[in-house]
Rosetta silent file (secondary structure, phi, psi, omega in degrees, C-alpha in Angstrom):
SEQUENCE: MSHALSRDLQRAARVAGGPDILWGAGGPQMAAWLRADGDLTKKAGAARAAFRADRAREALIRRGIAHVPITDASYPARLRRIFDPPFGLFGVGQVPGALAALDAGPAIAIVGSRRPTAAGRRMASALAADLAARGAVIVSGLARGIDAAAHEGALEAGGITVAVLGSAVDRIHPRRHVGLADRIQRDGAVVSEYWPGTEPMPWRFPARNRIIAGLGDAAVVVEAASRSGALITADFAMENGSPVLAVPGWPGSALSAGCNALIRAGAALCEAADDVVAEVPGGAWADAPVAPSSTGACALVLSVVQREPAGVDRIAGEAGIGQAGGAGALAALEMDGLVARGQGGVFRAVPGRGRGGGL
SCORE:     score description
SCORE:     0.000 S_00000001
   1 L     0.000  132.904 -178.500   33.805   48.643    9.020 S_00000001
   2 L   -68.898  157.307  178.481   36.335   48.368   11.878 S_00000001
   3 H   -63.315  -36.139 -179.616   39.188   45.886   11.703 S_00000001
   4 H   -63.463  -44.630 -179.583   37.836   44.169   14.836 S_00000001
   5 H   -66.202  -38.808  178.665   34.399   43.726   13.295 S_00000001
   6 H   -61.019  -43.273  178.576   35.964   42.513   10.052 S_00000001
   7 H   -63.626  -40.589  179.020   37.944   39.876   11.960 S_00000001
   8 H   -59.854  -44.319 -178.817   34.791   38.857   13.834 S_00000001
   9 H   -66.772  -38.581  178.369   32.895   38.416   10.602 S_00000001
  10 H   -63.025  -41.185  179.224   35.724   36.435    9.029 S_00000001
  11 H   -66.939  -42.511  179.122   35.783   34.095   12.021 S_00000001
  12 H   -63.884  -37.658  179.409   32.015   33.763   12.004 S_00000001
  13 H   -64.206  -38.092  178.213   32.055   33.027    8.277 S_00000001
  14 H   -64.219  -41.688  179.091   34.548   30.209    8.829 S_00000001
  15 H   -65.182  -41.373 -177.503   32.311   28.690   11.521 S_00000001
  16 H   -70.571  -24.540 -178.819   29.211   29.053    9.374 S_00000001
  17 L   107.523    7.326  178.365   30.898   27.404    6.406 S_00000001
  18 L   146.470  151.911 -178.911   31.296   30.413    4.147 S_00000001
  19 H   -64.877  -28.818  179.680   30.393   34.104    3.781 S_00000001
  20 H   -67.378  -35.795  177.953   27.430   33.276    1.537 S_00000001
  21 H   -68.047  -44.863 -179.773   25.865   31.207    4.308 S_00000001
  22 H   -61.478  -42.780 -179.131   26.498   33.924    6.860 S_00000001
  23 H   -66.846  -43.274 -179.746   25.032   36.567    4.558 S_00000001
  24 H   -64.326  -29.873 -178.861   21.994   34.456    3.713 S_00000001
  25 H   -76.146  -26.112 -175.288   21.248   33.864    7.379 S_00000001
  26 H  -133.198   -9.359  179.337   21.223   37.531    8.325 S_00000001
  27 H    66.789 -159.169 -177.912   21.321   39.752    5.259 S_00000001
  28 H   -62.233  -19.469 -177.909   22.867   43.249    5.467 S_00000001
  29 H   -85.303   -3.126 -174.078   22.106   43.378    9.203 S_00000001
  30 H   -58.681  -41.032 -176.220   24.323   40.360    9.993 S_00000001
  31 H   -60.621  -51.443 -179.705   27.393   42.435   10.873 S_00000001
  32 H   -64.513  -37.311 -178.036   25.654   44.583   13.468 S_00000001
  33 H   -64.463  -45.524  179.741   23.705   41.570   14.803 S_00000001
  34 H   -66.379  -39.579 -177.425   26.831   39.491   15.333 S_00000001
  35 H   -65.300  -40.878 -177.985   28.720   42.425   16.840 S_00000001
  36 H   -72.048  -33.327 -174.260   25.970   43.177   19.345 S_00000001
  37 H   -73.772  -45.769  178.143   25.428   39.561   20.367 S_00000001
  38 L    92.237  -29.165 -179.174   28.987   38.696   21.188 S_00000001
  39 L   -96.943   76.343 -173.074   28.535   34.898   20.842 S_00000001
  40 H   -67.068  -40.004 -177.308   29.707   34.648   17.260 S_00000001
  41 H   -62.287  -44.362 -179.284   30.431   30.933   17.248 S_00000001
  42 H   -63.930  -47.168 -178.010   26.967   30.027   18.478 S_00000001
  43 H   -67.409  -39.519  179.025   25.183   32.340   16.045 S_00000001
  44 H   -67.050  -37.645  176.381   27.337   31.315   13.106 S_00000001
  45 H   -62.770  -39.049  177.529   26.741   27.661   13.957 S_00000001
  46 H   -65.212  -39.205  177.675   23.006   28.314   13.966 S_00000001
  47 H   -62.358  -42.074  178.968   23.311   29.999   10.579 S_00000001
  48 H   -63.761  -43.425 -179.755   25.143   26.963    9.219 S_00000001
  49 H   -63.010  -41.868  179.844   22.522   24.578   10.620 S_00000001
  50 H   -65.029  -40.539  179.349   19.681   26.622    9.143 S_00000001
  51 H   -63.218  -45.169 -179.866   21.423   26.761    5.779 S_00000001
  52 H   -63.976  -39.156  178.767   21.993   23.016    5.756 S_00000001
  53 H   -62.791  -42.458  178.682   18.385   22.385    6.747 S_00000001
  54 H   -64.050  -43.140  179.722   17.155   24.572    3.893 S_00000001
  55 H   -64.274  -41.476  179.607   19.453   22.846    1.413 S_00000001
  56 H   -64.445  -40.589  179.922   18.366   19.416    2.666 S_00000001
  57 H   -64.510  -42.265  178.596   14.705   20.392    2.419 S_00000001
  58 H   -62.916  -39.400  179.559   15.179   21.638   -1.141 S_00000001
  59 H   -65.506  -39.402  178.389   16.923   18.391   -2.075 S_00000001
  60 H   -64.044  -43.802 -179.312   14.057   16.339   -0.631 S_00000001
  61 H   -61.061  -41.136  179.617   11.473   18.373   -2.533 S_00000001
  62 H   -62.291  -29.414 -179.188   13.365   17.824   -5.786 S_00000001
  63 L   -92.063    1.895  178.825   13.193   14.067   -5.141 S_00000001
  64 L    77.816   21.036 -179.146    9.495   14.145   -4.316 S_00000001
  65 L  -106.839  125.316  176.889   10.041   13.343   -0.634 S_00000001
  66 E   -90.377  150.766  173.673    8.093   15.258    1.992 S_00000001
  67 E  -129.469  123.965 -178.692    9.397   15.857    5.511 S_00000001
  68 E  -117.675  100.558  179.025    7.000   16.551    8.357 S_00000001
  69 E   -71.374  161.422 -177.513    8.809   17.479   11.608 S_00000001
  70 L   -63.326  -21.228  178.898    7.132   16.897   14.951 S_00000001
  71 L   -81.807   -8.447 -177.462    6.695   20.668   15.295 S_00000001
  72 L   -78.788  143.423 -178.730    4.589   20.837   12.117 S_00000001
  73 L   -63.268  -24.773 -178.181    0.824   21.203   12.476 S_00000001
  74 L   -87.209   -3.085  175.787    0.275   18.306   10.047 S_00000001
  75 L   -63.154  132.773 -175.340    2.289   15.852   12.165 S_00000001
  76 L   -55.275  125.197 -174.995   -0.188   13.153   13.348 S_00000001
  77 H   -61.277  -42.498 -176.733   -1.592   14.214   16.707 S_00000001
  78 H   -68.581  -25.197  179.626   -1.877   10.706   18.127 S_00000001
  79 H   -72.443  -29.299  177.318    1.763    9.996   17.235 S_00000001
  80 H   -62.913  -25.962 -171.993    2.902   12.909   19.388 S_00000001
  81 L   -87.475   -7.448 -177.695    1.368   11.188   22.412 S_00000001
  82 L   -81.532  164.943  173.226    3.311    7.928   22.234 S_00000001
  83 L   -70.281  132.865  178.876    6.499    7.174   24.122 S_00000001
  84 L    57.308   59.131  177.120    9.507    8.159   22.003 S_00000001
  85 L   -67.979  147.947  176.931    7.688    9.739   19.049 S_00000001
  86 L   -64.706  144.761 -179.832    9.803   10.152   15.899 S_00000001
  87 L   -65.893  -22.158  178.522   11.231   13.648   15.475 S_00000001
  88 E  -169.886  166.314  177.216    9.796   13.712   11.993 S_00000001
  89 E  -122.620  130.327  169.121    8.333   11.621    9.207 S_00000001
  90 E   -93.433  143.795 -177.576    9.639   11.371    5.669 S_00000001
  91 E  -152.041  154.141  172.164    6.996   10.425    3.156 S_00000001
  92 E  -128.730  151.567 -176.918    6.154    9.852   -0.488 S_00000001
  93 E   106.344 -149.808 -179.834    2.724    9.859   -2.056 S_00000001
  94 L   -89.165   66.317 -170.013   -0.226   11.950   -0.939 S_00000001
  95 H   -61.412  -52.160 -179.687    1.447   12.785    2.362 S_00000001
  96 H   -58.346  -44.919 -178.949   -0.621   15.817    3.503 S_00000001
  97 H   -66.224  -40.737 -179.745   -3.909   14.138    2.619 S_00000001
  98 H   -66.351  -41.856  178.859   -2.958   10.803    4.166 S_00000001
  99 H   -66.536  -37.536  176.738   -1.809   12.417    7.421 S_00000001
 100 H   -64.450  -39.254  178.593   -5.009   14.467    7.568 S_00000001
 101 H   -65.547  -37.243  176.941   -7.041   11.279    7.052 S_00000001
 102 H   -61.751  -43.836 -179.959   -5.138    9.613    9.894 S_00000001
 103 H   -68.305  -35.315  179.638   -5.980   12.465   12.233 S_00000001
 104 H   -69.442  -32.315  178.102   -9.617   12.484   11.145 S_00000001
 105 L    65.902  174.825   -6.234   -9.819    8.751   11.820 S_00000001
 106 L   -72.803  155.191  176.292  -10.662    6.024   12.234 S_00000001
 107 E  -130.379  130.303 -175.636   -7.269    4.451   11.551 S_00000001
 108 E  -124.475  127.133  175.072   -6.658    0.746   12.071 S_00000001
 109 E   -88.651  129.776  176.963   -3.297   -1.037   12.166 S_00000001
 110 E  -123.862  121.268 -176.117   -3.364   -4.567   10.733 S_00000001
 111 E  -138.250  168.557  178.901   -0.258   -6.716   11.195 S_00000001
 112 E   169.801 -162.165 -173.531    0.725  -10.364   11.279 S_00000001
 113 L   -65.062  146.989  172.258    2.962  -13.111   10.004 S_00000001
 114 L   -78.747  -16.596 -179.905    5.267  -12.719    7.015 S_00000001
 115 L  -127.794   66.616 -175.494    4.477  -16.347    6.119 S_00000001
 116 L   -78.989  168.643  169.952    0.742  -16.676    6.696 S_00000001
 117 L   -75.528  167.129  176.851   -1.612  -19.399    5.599 S_00000001
 118 H   -61.648  -37.515  179.460   -3.825  -18.749    2.587 S_00000001
 119 H   -65.956  -39.208  178.618   -6.761  -18.344    4.979 S_00000001
 120 H   -65.423  -40.022  177.916   -4.860  -15.775    7.030 S_00000001
 121 H   -63.635  -42.842  179.243   -3.978  -13.782    3.952 S_00000001
 122 H   -64.633  -39.532  179.957   -7.609  -13.809    2.823 S_00000001
 123 H   -62.683  -45.501 -179.522   -8.774  -12.741    6.274 S_00000001
 124 H   -61.918  -42.836 -178.994   -6.378   -9.783    6.352 S_00000001
 125 H   -66.161  -46.937 -178.577   -7.408   -8.669    2.877 S_00000001
 126 H   -65.846  -40.213  179.705  -11.143   -9.009    3.494 S_00000001
 127 H   -63.798  -45.909  179.396  -10.920   -7.303    6.897 S_00000001
 128 H   -63.506  -40.368 -179.841   -8.941   -4.373    5.484 S_00000001
 129 H   -63.092  -44.415 -179.217  -11.336   -4.047    2.544 S_00000001
 130 H   -65.491  -44.446 -179.870  -14.395   -3.958    4.808 S_00000001
 131 H   -66.287  -40.372  178.340  -12.831   -1.453    7.218 S_00000001
 132 H   -64.413  -37.519  178.429  -11.605    0.753    4.365 S_00000001
 133 H   -65.161  -22.232  177.812  -15.086    0.699    2.836 S_00000001
 134 L   -93.272    6.358  174.384  -16.351    2.069    6.158 S_00000001
 135 L   102.045    4.321 -178.608  -13.897    4.949    6.020 S_00000001
 136 L   -80.881  144.712  168.212  -10.920    3.607    7.969 S_00000001
 137 E   -87.202  128.122 -179.098   -7.323    4.323    7.009 S_00000001
 138 E   -95.753  125.254 -178.687   -5.421    1.025    7.051 S_00000001
 139 E  -112.591  131.822  175.569   -1.914    1.194    8.532 S_00000001
 140 E  -156.306 -170.512 -169.989    0.653   -1.576    8.116 S_00000001
 141 L  -113.364   10.573  176.521    4.317   -2.196    7.406 S_00000001
 142 L    65.264   10.024  179.174    4.558   -3.288    3.738 S_00000001
 143 L   -73.645  168.358  174.318    6.125   -6.588    4.824 S_00000001
 144 L   -62.336  159.654  173.125    5.411   -9.869    3.091 S_00000001
 145 L    82.412 -125.653 -173.133    2.318  -11.786    4.114 S_00000001
 146 H   -61.725  -42.338 -179.832   -0.337  -10.178    6.288 S_00000001
 147 H   -56.948  -50.790 -178.573    0.960   -6.610    5.869 S_00000001
 148 H   -62.450  -40.583  179.471    0.831   -6.804    2.089 S_00000001
 149 H   -62.870  -38.484  178.785   -2.605   -8.456    2.168 S_00000001
 150 H   -65.351  -45.091  176.962   -3.942   -5.649    4.380 S_00000001
 151 H   -60.685  -43.979 -179.122   -2.625   -2.967    2.021 S_00000001
 152 H   -61.492  -44.068 -179.795   -4.053   -4.847   -0.973 S_00000001
 153 H   -61.032  -42.910  178.535   -7.463   -5.173    0.653 S_00000001
 154 H   -62.891  -41.846  179.827   -7.642   -1.461    1.408 S_00000001
 155 H   -65.321  -40.589 -179.181   -6.655   -0.602   -2.162 S_00000001
 156 H   -64.416  -29.046  178.505   -9.221   -2.986   -3.635 S_00000001
 157 L   -86.533    1.688 -179.057  -11.933   -1.248   -1.611 S_00000001
 158 L    76.191   22.427 -177.275  -10.803    2.156   -2.889 S_00000001
 159 L   -95.748 -178.900  178.068   -9.557    3.179    0.552 S_00000001
 160 L  -100.144  134.248  175.762   -6.498    4.964    1.907 S_00000001
 161 E  -133.781  145.631 -178.789   -3.635    2.947    3.308 S_00000001
 162 E  -121.712  127.526  177.876   -0.356    4.072    4.898 S_00000001
 163 E  -104.036  130.207  178.924    2.791    1.927    4.904 S_00000001
 164 E  -108.500  122.088 -173.492    5.396    2.500    7.625 S_00000001
 165 L   -97.687  155.731  170.367    8.889    1.331    6.677 S_00000001
 166 L   -99.627   22.088  177.322   11.868    0.082    8.637 S_00000001
 167 L  -146.888 -178.057  177.506   14.067    1.703    5.998 S_00000001
 168 L   -72.351  158.870 -179.427   14.083    4.981    4.097 S_00000001
 169 L   -69.742  -14.296  174.376   11.216    5.761    1.736 S_00000001
 170 L   -99.124   13.217  176.657   13.693    5.582   -1.150 S_00000001
 171 L  -132.035   65.396 -176.461   14.767    2.108   -0.037 S_00000001
 172 L   -59.085  131.496 -179.898   11.536    0.122   -0.376 S_00000001
 173 L  -138.583  131.188   -1.445   11.781   -3.219    1.415 S_00000001
 174 L   -74.665  157.981 -175.883   11.139   -5.893    0.373 S_00000001
 175 H   -62.145  -26.391 -179.437   11.971   -4.990   -3.217 S_00000001
 176 H   -65.239  -14.541 -177.988    9.154   -7.183   -4.489 S_00000001
 177 H  -101.104   16.882  176.638    6.729   -4.639   -3.024 S_00000001
 178 H   -60.136  -43.822  178.902    7.924   -1.645   -5.056 S_00000001
 179 H   -63.499  -41.168  177.517    4.822   -1.939   -7.233 S_00000001
 180 H   -63.321  -42.061  178.307    2.560   -2.191   -4.187 S_00000001
 181 H   -61.125  -39.077  178.192    4.244    0.884   -2.693 S_00000001
 182 H   -62.586  -41.143 -179.509    3.592    2.790   -5.922 S_00000001
 183 H   -70.133  -35.463  177.069   -0.115    1.924   -5.782 S_00000001
 184 H   -60.121  -37.393 -175.193   -0.334    2.902   -2.115 S_00000001
 185 H   -70.055  -14.311 -177.772    1.032    6.348   -3.012 S_00000001
 186 H   -64.181  -40.340  178.551   -1.829    7.164   -5.380 S_00000001
 187 H  -125.214  -17.630 -178.441   -4.195    7.985   -2.518 S_00000001
 188 L  -114.915 -147.336 -176.435   -2.156    7.124    0.571 S_00000001
 189 E  -153.746  154.509  170.164    1.465    7.399    1.631 S_00000001
 190 E  -112.471  123.546 -173.450    4.633    5.490    2.408 S_00000001
 191 E  -128.679  161.213  178.208    6.360    6.967    5.474 S_00000001
 192 E  -160.793  153.640  173.372    9.449    6.427    7.595 S_00000001
 193 L   -87.725   -6.799 -173.302   11.349    8.119   10.391 S_00000001
 194 L   -92.848  141.877 -179.754   14.633    7.308    8.651 S_00000001
 195 L   -61.875  147.753  175.569   16.572    9.707    6.436 S_00000001
 196 L   -50.785  139.807 -178.482   16.658    8.966    2.703 S_00000001
 197 L    95.894  -11.660 -178.821   19.332    6.451    1.884 S_00000001
 198 L   -73.038  122.948 -177.566   18.908    4.483    5.124 S_00000001
 199 L   -82.273  154.476  177.217   19.047    0.767    4.353 S_00000001
 200 L   -68.629  130.804  175.727   16.781   -1.802    6.041 S_00000001
 201 L  -130.853  147.682 -175.161   18.405   -3.397    9.088 S_00000001
 202 L   -52.896  -40.249 -175.408   16.825   -6.000   11.405 S_00000001
 203 L   -72.295  -15.091 -179.088   16.849   -3.750   14.467 S_00000001
 204 H   -78.182  -22.566 -175.354   14.970   -0.977   12.655 S_00000001
 205 H   -73.258  -43.351  173.248   11.793   -3.021   12.186 S_00000001
 206 H   -60.428  -34.480  179.392   10.833   -3.398   15.871 S_00000001
 207 H   -66.222  -39.396 -178.979   11.458    0.350   16.233 S_00000001
 208 H   -69.992  -22.024 -178.845    9.118    1.176   13.341 S_00000001
 209 H   -62.617  -27.651  177.770    6.395   -0.989   14.934 S_00000001
 210 H   -66.269  -29.689  178.585    5.848    1.714   17.564 S_00000001
 211 H   -74.255  -42.702  176.779    4.896    4.072   14.716 S_00000001
 212 H   -56.521  -48.573  179.622    2.461    1.564   13.205 S_00000001
 213 H   -64.876  -38.819 -176.793    0.812    1.166   16.610 S_00000001
 214 H   -69.359  -24.870 -179.499    0.930    4.899   17.277 S_00000001
 215 H   -84.621  -12.818 -175.658   -0.886    5.792   14.061 S_00000001
 216 L   -99.988  146.715  169.695   -3.799    3.435   14.736 S_00000001
 217 L   -74.126  -21.811  177.778   -6.895    3.816   16.888 S_00000001
 218 E  -155.293  160.331  177.168   -6.640    0.047   17.311 S_00000001
 219 E  -123.645  132.803  179.138   -4.307   -2.781   16.294 S_00000001
 220 E  -117.176  128.565  178.431   -5.460   -6.076   14.800 S_00000001
 221 E  -106.160  123.296  179.396   -3.167   -9.112   14.668 S_00000001
 222 E  -115.972  105.184 -177.420   -3.945  -11.706   11.980 S_00000001
 223 L    61.555  116.574  178.464   -1.869  -14.878   12.438 S_00000001
 224 L  -157.060  132.855  174.811    1.258  -14.566   14.514 S_00000001
 225 L   -72.658  173.542 -173.777    3.663  -17.064   16.008 S_00000001
 226 L   -66.621  -21.160  178.968    4.603  -16.821   19.662 S_00000001
 227 L  -118.936   28.296 -177.887    7.684  -14.702   18.873 S_00000001
 228 L   -69.965  146.437  174.686    6.266  -12.731   15.945 S_00000001
 229 L   -64.150  -21.892  177.830    7.192   -9.104   15.434 S_00000001
 230 H   -62.501  -28.887  178.803    3.461   -8.417   15.172 S_00000001
 231 H   -70.087  -26.260  174.754    3.245   -8.995   18.921 S_00000001
 232 H   -65.253  -41.967  176.592    5.673   -6.095   19.402 S_00000001
 233 H   -61.168  -42.385  178.590    3.175   -3.875   17.595 S_00000001
 234 H   -61.790  -41.192  178.527    0.422   -5.211   19.872 S_00000001
 235 H   -62.518  -43.313  178.033    2.542   -4.420   22.948 S_00000001
 236 H   -62.130  -41.444  179.339    3.112   -0.860   21.750 S_00000001
 237 H   -61.749  -42.322  178.167   -0.625   -0.435   21.123 S_00000001
 238 H   -62.077  -42.224  178.267   -1.391   -1.624   24.658 S_00000001
 239 H   -61.274  -32.730  179.049    1.156    0.824   26.062 S_00000001
 240 H   -78.737   -8.274 -176.844   -0.613    3.585   24.130 S_00000001
 241 L    81.948   16.752 -179.780   -3.954    2.564   25.613 S_00000001
 242 L   -90.798  148.285  176.508   -5.304    1.492   22.214 S_00000001
 243 L   -62.629  143.508  175.015   -7.557   -1.553   21.772 S_00000001
 244 E  -120.868  130.860  178.179   -5.838   -4.718   20.576 S_00000001
 245 E  -122.876  152.602  178.780   -7.725   -7.393   18.669 S_00000001
 246 E  -139.442  141.908  176.980   -6.592  -10.804   17.465 S_00000001
 247 L   -85.318  120.763 -177.704   -8.012  -13.275   14.979 S_00000001
 248 L   -68.477  154.372  179.599   -8.321  -16.673   16.707 S_00000001
 249 L  -136.346 -179.131 -178.154   -6.741  -19.737   15.138 S_00000001
 250 L   -64.690  134.799  173.808   -6.571  -23.495   15.441 S_00000001
 251 L   -60.255  136.055  179.686   -5.223  -24.763   18.789 S_00000001
 252 L    90.819  -13.636  178.188   -1.771  -26.202   18.283 S_00000001
 253 L   -78.481  130.231 -178.921   -1.058  -24.214   15.123 S_00000001
 254 H   -60.745  -35.954 -178.435    2.253  -22.359   15.349 S_00000001
 255 H   -77.814   -7.661  177.647    0.803  -19.417   13.414 S_00000001
 256 H  -101.324  -12.545 -172.863   -2.107  -19.187   15.855 S_00000001
 257 H   -58.958  -44.227 -178.588   -0.057  -19.277   19.050 S_00000001
 258 H   -66.261  -44.354  179.963    0.565  -15.540   19.213 S_00000001
 259 H   -65.702  -44.637 -179.831   -3.033  -14.537   18.483 S_00000001
 260 H   -63.893  -35.468  177.058   -4.496  -17.069   20.899 S_00000001
 261 H   -66.356  -38.958  177.199   -2.086  -15.873   23.597 S_00000001
 262 H   -61.777  -42.692 -179.714   -3.192  -12.278   23.028 S_00000001
 263 H   -64.691  -41.738  177.079   -6.838  -13.274   23.431 S_00000001
 264 H   -61.585  -32.125 -178.318   -6.037  -15.152   26.660 S_00000001
 265 L   -82.943   -2.000  176.109   -4.260  -12.011   27.890 S_00000001
 266 L   117.897   -1.496  176.522   -7.336   -9.853   27.283 S_00000001
 267 L   -66.994  149.727  178.979   -7.210   -8.836   23.625 S_00000001
 268 E   -74.870  144.862  177.798  -10.584   -8.670   21.913 S_00000001
 269 E   -78.189  135.002 -178.837  -11.508  -11.480   19.560 S_00000001
 270 L  -121.980  115.746  175.239  -11.753  -10.409   15.923 S_00000001
 271 L  -117.426  -14.837 -178.420  -13.754  -12.394   13.402 S_00000001
 272 L  -161.524  170.683 -179.062  -15.060   -9.542   11.254 S_00000001
 273 H   -60.334  -31.885  179.628  -14.917   -5.782   10.751 S_00000001
 274 H   -58.378  -32.891  178.828  -17.861   -5.320   13.110 S_00000001
 275 H   -65.783  -36.808  178.415  -15.631   -6.478   15.983 S_00000001
 276 H   -69.791  -44.458  179.409  -13.158   -3.690   15.214 S_00000001
 277 H   -58.077  -39.314 -179.121  -15.903   -1.077   14.930 S_00000001
 278 H   -65.355  -29.591 -179.319  -17.204   -2.150   18.351 S_00000001
 279 H   -83.772  -14.790  178.888  -13.760   -1.552   19.900 S_00000001
 280 L  -125.090   66.153 -172.919  -13.483    1.943   18.372 S_00000001
 281 L   -67.667  -23.399 -177.646  -16.978    3.314   19.031 S_00000001
 282 L   -85.050   -1.605 -177.648  -15.956    6.959   18.790 S_00000001
 283 L   -71.795  152.766  179.535  -14.635    6.656   15.253 S_00000001
 284 L   -83.018   67.695 -176.041  -16.328    8.435   12.374 S_00000001
 285 L   -74.964  137.972  170.802  -17.359    5.165   10.776 S_00000001
 286 L   -82.155  160.607  177.294  -19.276    5.137    7.524 S_00000001
 287 L   -63.539  145.858  176.965  -22.160    2.719    7.157 S_00000001
 288 L   -62.357  137.872  179.198  -21.183   -0.759    6.068 S_00000001
 289 L   -61.919  139.036 -178.342  -21.639   -1.178    2.311 S_00000001
 290 L  -107.654  117.886  176.566  -24.848   -2.981    1.445 S_00000001
 291 L   -90.909  163.764  178.792  -24.714   -5.482   -1.412 S_00000001
 292 L   -51.481  -41.727  169.286  -27.852   -6.822   -3.124 S_00000001
 293 L  -175.913  155.055 -176.659  -27.348   -9.890   -0.935 S_00000001
 294 H   -62.157  -42.658  179.492  -24.213  -11.784   -0.031 S_00000001
 295 H   -68.374  -43.249 -179.732  -25.227  -14.762   -2.157 S_00000001
 296 H   -63.428  -41.931  179.000  -26.488  -12.579   -4.992 S_00000001
 297 H   -63.808  -42.529  179.453  -23.331  -10.460   -5.053 S_00000001
 298 H   -63.321  -39.673  179.357  -21.127  -13.547   -5.101 S_00000001
 299 H   -64.411  -42.331  178.837  -23.136  -15.015   -7.970 S_00000001
 300 H   -62.547  -45.854 -178.517  -22.825  -11.803   -9.975 S_00000001
 301 H   -65.843  -43.813 -178.654  -19.094  -11.573   -9.369 S_00000001
 302 H   -62.089  -38.057  179.895  -18.481  -15.247  -10.107 S_00000001
 303 H   -64.138  -35.580  177.652  -20.310  -14.985  -13.415 S_00000001
 304 H   -67.792  -46.776 -176.623  -18.022  -12.113  -14.440 S_00000001
 305 H   -66.232  -34.272 -179.949  -14.830  -13.934  -13.424 S_00000001
 306 H   -66.397  -26.406  177.971  -15.900  -17.116  -15.193 S_00000001
 307 H   -73.920  -42.629 -176.206  -16.110  -15.193  -18.457 S_00000001
 308 L  -166.166  135.291  175.616  -12.642  -13.682  -18.196 S_00000001
 309 L   -58.879  143.135 -177.722  -10.000  -13.048  -15.496 S_00000001
 310 E  -160.280  169.398  175.639  -10.001   -9.415  -14.380 S_00000001
 311 L   -85.311  169.692 -173.151   -9.129   -6.997  -11.591 S_00000001
 312 H   -63.119  -36.262 -179.150  -11.516   -5.936   -8.854 S_00000001
 313 H   -61.381  -48.544 -178.725  -12.430   -2.597  -10.482 S_00000001
 314 H   -67.174  -41.680 -179.312  -13.562   -4.187  -13.723 S_00000001
 315 H   -60.810  -48.187 -179.216  -15.295   -7.091  -11.962 S_00000001
 316 H   -63.325  -39.215  179.928  -17.252   -4.782   -9.664 S_00000001
 317 H   -64.220  -45.072 -179.353  -18.162   -2.516  -12.572 S_00000001
 318 H   -70.285  -31.221  178.445  -19.467   -5.339  -14.741 S_00000001
 319 H   -78.634  -19.781  178.316  -21.331   -6.885  -11.804 S_00000001
 320 L    71.331   33.363 -176.763  -22.843   -3.491  -10.969 S_00000001
 321 L  -121.096    3.960  178.911  -22.325   -3.778   -7.215 S_00000001
 322 L    86.344  156.179 -174.678  -19.651   -1.160   -6.472 S_00000001
 323 H   -64.439  -44.083 -178.711  -15.990   -1.592   -5.622 S_00000001
 324 H   -64.074  -44.140  178.407  -16.456   -2.352   -1.917 S_00000001
 325 H   -63.677  -38.464  178.101  -19.146   -4.933   -2.619 S_00000001
 326 H   -64.631  -41.758  179.204  -17.003   -6.505   -5.326 S_00000001
 327 H   -63.731  -41.821  178.962  -14.001   -6.754   -3.009 S_00000001
 328 H   -65.105  -42.245  179.431  -16.111   -8.384   -0.307 S_00000001
 329 H   -65.464  -41.204  178.451  -17.655  -10.874   -2.725 S_00000001
 330 H   -63.387  -39.322  178.105  -14.254  -11.775   -4.164 S_00000001
 331 H   -62.410  -42.636  179.225  -12.879  -12.350   -0.663 S_00000001
 332 H   -65.202  -43.379  179.481  -15.788  -14.694    0.122 S_00000001
 333 H   -65.287  -35.659  178.723  -15.394  -16.561   -3.172 S_00000001
 334 H   -67.494  -39.900  178.089  -11.660  -16.888   -2.594 S_00000001
 335 H   -64.489  -32.397  178.752  -12.248  -18.343    0.867 S_00000001
 336 L   -82.884   -1.745  178.667  -14.650  -20.870   -0.689 S_00000001
 337 L    76.908   17.612 -177.713  -12.033  -21.841   -3.259 S_00000001
 338 L   -90.930  -26.055  175.128  -14.135  -20.656   -6.196 S_00000001
 339 E  -132.315  159.139  178.464  -11.763  -17.947   -7.405 S_00000001
 340 E  -132.143  143.311  179.149   -8.022  -17.425   -7.115 S_00000001
 341 E   -92.107  129.619  178.064   -5.991  -14.234   -7.065 S_00000001
 342 L  -107.268 -167.735 -179.717   -3.097  -14.040   -9.505 S_00000001
 343 H   -64.099  144.232  179.198   -0.292  -11.563  -10.125 S_00000001
 344 H    73.317   16.187  178.141   -1.303   -7.933  -10.345 S_00000001
 345 H    72.766   22.429  178.579   -4.534   -8.524   -8.423 S_00000001
 346 L   -88.950  129.498 -179.782   -6.193  -10.376  -11.321 S_00000001
 347 E  -101.026  142.232  176.160   -8.871  -12.878  -10.257 S_00000001
 348 E  -134.563  154.430  176.622   -9.741  -16.025  -12.191 S_00000001
 349 E   -74.686  142.955  176.989  -12.290  -18.767  -11.674 S_00000001
 350 L   -79.941  122.327 -177.241  -10.970  -22.073  -10.317 S_00000001
 351 L   -55.475  135.553  176.364  -11.569  -24.763  -12.987 S_00000001
 352 L    82.461    1.989 -179.960  -14.265  -27.264  -12.088 S_00000001
 353 L  -120.207  146.652  169.714  -15.692  -25.145   -9.252 S_00000001
 354 L    88.922   -3.538  177.557  -18.735  -22.895   -9.073 S_00000001
 355 L  -102.248  155.625  177.072  -20.766  -24.258  -11.997 S_00000001
 356 L    83.315   32.472  172.098  -23.963  -26.196  -11.698 S_00000001
 357 L    81.416   28.854 -179.731  -25.714  -24.262   -8.931 S_00000001
 358 L   -70.300  -19.260 -177.758  -23.006  -24.209   -6.286 S_00000001
 359 L  -104.873    0.000    0.000  -24.122  -20.773   -5.004 S_00000001
């Protein structure tokens, strides 16, 4: 090897970060390749970048974190079409399957207040459960209130739900939802555009809302004040050309102001899952689950809960009506004040209610 070539390689190795990096990037042919090209700094810099990318990817894999760059075939197609798409998504859970389900559609974003009323929380849960039972992927932001209720409803119906964070996937926020995030990952995914280790900051949440809107065929707002962050998601959905729906509320209620304003501005009114299906007619919707009858299903479920508090899987199994039917009946009973949801998704009968032929 000539002294000139040796000096070139030494300089290139310094730029690349070490001879092992330089060798790994080009193998035995690196010397001739660098000599012929002439732009050693540029090529060595590229070798260093490739090496760092490989090391970073290996580190992510060891931690169970997937990374899907925008150039990857599994990157959600509809997300590529939005303004300012993220360069990549980090994810935990069943990332390939969840992203494939998003592309197959339908996918519905459900967002709303972090401090909803009990009725708003029930509406979000029941709506998500019904849509998930019809084959929709439910997308939301893992925030307190409506977001969490939407994720819970999808899970109770046995559906897939995707949570989009305003922090890294290894920095679950809020911390109280770590358990919910774990359950989402069993069949769905928790995703973020932010590198692992990125802490939640206020300005990151409006930015992540564009991803929530971009992943959905439609966006539904359930309870939102006039300056709610959920309205940012609705604005992004409108910019994408996606349908926006809002659940109407009482006139004069602060938590209804945002939804009522959306409806006045042209958003579709949403009172049930059928309204969402009507706004996304091209979606591959499954048939709505058919229960023995709404009253009969509620009676069966209530009789189970009155015997012993239990989760939706056990209740539906003992009632013999299927998970989706059980989730729907529980939502109806909860709205009527006959059952209450406790920690861990356990339902119990409300004392003094539901006996003596109330159904």
